[in-house]
C-alpha positions in Angstrom: 149.8 119.6 239.6 151.3 119.3 235.9 150.8 121.9 233.1 149.4 119.9 229.6 153.2 120.4 228.4 154.9 118.5 231.1 151.7 116.0 231.2 152.5 115.0 227.3 156.3 115.3 227.4 156.2 118.6 224.9 159.0 120.7 225.2 159.5 124.4 224.7 159.6 124.7 220.9 156.3 121.8 220.5 153.5 123.7 219.5 149.9 122.5 218.5 150.4 121.1 215.3 147.4 122.1 214.1 148.2 125.7 214.2 151.2 124.9 211.5 148.5 122.9 209.5 146.3 125.5 209.6 148.9 128.0 208.6 149.9 125.9 205.6 146.4 125.8 204.3 146.3 130.0 205.0 149.4 130.7 203.2 148.4 128.3 199.9 145.2 130.4 199.4 147.5 133.8 200.5 150.1 132.8 197.8 153.1 132.3 200.1 154.9 129.1 198.9 157.8 128.9 201.2 157.9 127.1 204.1 158.8 128.8 207.4 159.9 126.6 209.3 163.2 124.3 209.9 163.3 121.4 207.2 164.2 118.3 209.6 161.1 119.8 212.0 157.9 118.3 213.0 156.1 121.8 212.4 157.9 121.5 208.7 156.1 118.7 207.8 153.0 119.7 209.1 152.9 123.0 207.3 153.6 121.1 204.2 150.7 118.6 204.8 148.1 121.9 205.3 149.6 123.4 202.2 149.4 120.0 200.2 146.0 119.2 201.3 144.8 123.1 200.3 146.2 122.2 196.7 144.8 118.8 196.0 141.1 120.4 197.1 141.6 123.5 195.0 142.9 121.0 192.0 139.4 118.5 192.5 137.2 121.5 192.5 138.8 123.1 189.3 138.2 119.3 187.9 134.8 119.2 188.8 133.9 122.7 187.6 135.6 122.0 184.2 133.8 118.8 184.0 130.3 120.4 184.6 131.5 123.2 182.2 132.1 120.8 179.4 128.9 118.8 180.2 127.0 122.0 180.1 128.2 123.1 176.8 127.5 119.9 175.0 123.9 119.6 176.4 123.2 122.8 174.9 124.4 122.5 171.4 122.1 121.2 169.1 123.1 119.3 165.6 121.3 119.8 162.4 
């Protein structure tokens, strides 16, 4: 009977990539901006993907908040 690593032909250093993705998201929210993985690895790219996803979600949230804020202030202003 083969274990999962052998069945999927994964090596010793091939961790499930969701771990690196989540770590990239967590690192963004904690302010850690340097990638802890070696540059030419799949883990590096997955960490970057998680970090970038968190960044762009935050940008969308800020833009949406700013748009709501400007529409709220224009509604409350009255012209005389």
